[in-house]
N, C-alpha and C positions, 0 to 999 in steps of 0.2 A: 341329513342322513336318510330321511324318508324318501326324498327325491332320488337319491343314489340307489336305494333298494328297489324302487319302482323301475328305474331305468335298467338296472341289472336284471330284474325279473323279466322285463319286456325283451331285453337282448337274449336271454336264455330261451324264452319262448320262440323268438324268431329263429334261433339256431335249430332248435328241436323241430319246429314246424317246417323249416326249410329242408332239413334232412328227410323228413317224411315226404314232402312234396317231390323231392328229387327221386326218391325211391319209386314213386308212382309213374315215372317216365312220362309218356305222352298224356296221361291223365292229369299230371301235375298242373298244367295250365288251366284245365277245366276246374279242378278243385280250387285253385287260386282265384279264378274269376268268381266262383261261388262264395269263397271267403270274403272277397271284396264286396260282393253283393250283400252278404249278410251283415258286414260291418256297418253298412248304411242303415239297414233295417233294424238291427239290434245295436242301439247307440253305444253301449259300454265298450265295444271293441274299438281300440284306437286306430283310426284310419292312417295316421302317420306311420305307425309300425307296419301295417300291411302294405302301404305304398312303398316303403323302404324295402320290405321283404321282396316285393316284385322285382325291383331293380337288382337286388342282391342275388336272386335266384335265376332270373331270366335275362339279365342285361338291361341296359338303359332303354333300348327301343321296344323290345318285347314286353318288358316289365311295364312300360308306359302304356302300351296297347292293351295288355291284359287288365291292368288297373282301370284304365278308362272304360273298358267294356263292363267290368264288374261294378264300378261306381255308377255308371249310367243305368245299368239294370237295377241296382239297389235304389237309386233315386227315383226311378220310374215306379218301382214297387211301393216305396214309401208314399210317393205322390198318389198312387192309385188307392192305397189303403186309407190315406187321409180323406180322399174324395168318397170312398165307399163307406167308411165308418162314421164320418161326420165330426163336427166340432166337439160334441159332447164326449165322445170316446177319446179323441186325440187330446183334449184338454186334461184328461185324467193322467196321461203319460208325461205331460210337460209340467215342469215346476212353474209356480206362479210368477216368479220374477222373469223367467224366460218367456212365458206367455205375454206378460206385460211389455217386455222389451221388443218382442218380435211380432206382436199382435197386428201391426200394420200390414203384415204380409197377407192377412185374410182378405184385404181389399185390393191387393196388388193385381194389376192387369198388364204390366209392362215387362217386356223382355229385358230392358236395360236394368231395371231394378233387380230382377232375378239374376242376371249376369253379375252385377256388382256384389250381391249378397254371397254368391258362390265364389267370387274372386277373392274376397277378404279372408285372409288367413285367420284361423281361430274361431270363425263363426261356426255355430253348430249346424253343419250342413245336413246331418241326418234329420234333426228335428225340423229344420227349415223345409226339407222335402215334404214332410207330412203337412206342414202349415201351408205350403203352396198348393197342396192338394185340396185344401179348404177354400182357396181363392178362386176367382173366376178365370184365372189364367188358363188358356188352352194347353192341353197336355203336350202337343208338339212344340209349342213355344218354350214351355218349361224344359223339355228334353234338350233342345238346342242350346238355350241360354245357360242352363245348369252345367251341361257338359263343357261348353266353351269356357265358362267361369272356372271350372276345376282344372283345366289343362295346365296352366303354369305350375300350380302346386304339385300336381301329379307328376309332371316332368321332373321337377326338382327332387322329389322323393325317390323317383326311379333312378335318377342320375346319382344321387347320394348312395343308394344301395349298390348300384353297379360299380361305382368307384371304390366303395369299401370292399366289395368282393375281390376286386383286382388289386387291392393294396395301394391304390392311388389316393392316399390320405390328404395330400395337398389339395387335390380337387374337391374332396369332401369339405375341407375347411373353407375353401374359396366359395363353393356353392352355399354352404351354411352362412357365411358372412354376408353374401349377397342377399340370400333369403331373409335374414334377420334385418338387414338394412332396408329392404322393401316392405317386409311384413310389419315391423314395429309401427311405422307411421300409419299404415293402413289399418292396423288393429286399433291403435290409439284414437284415430279419427273416424272409426267405423260408424259411429252414430251420426256424425255430421255428414259423412259421405253418403250414407243411405238416405238421410233426410233430404 
């Protein structure tokens, strides 16, 4: 019952926010990109909902582009804040179990690891961005690897939103089934994959 209420609440928020963004006309994409940026910096905002919203409002292609821009800016901001504030400050924001599980990132130097972490569905990409800011990984490598790792998931969410807006629910079901078929094994074996 609680899951249903949360889903219904998110759906209502998407509809209300979507109507507001459409009223803003050409400023709608700017505000949407800002929303995507903030959802990375402020972890509690669900990225899946905003990614879906982008496709729903702007279509598959533009929703994908706007989401990617916002997610990249947000990841860069979180990376920069992590680097600026240091481990002592970031550690206060991160739960101990998450810190223990993802602490290996602090020593990460490779683009492939960054790419894989951002590719795995369900990984906390917002917190991960802060943690990569504490690592010796150069900013430009982080930017490229994290953006490329996010692309498949961002496209799926944009496509789901666009097909929902057009009433093409069969494609939404197909995309969701494919996403679940790929995401579940990746999520289940995430620790082994990253190791």
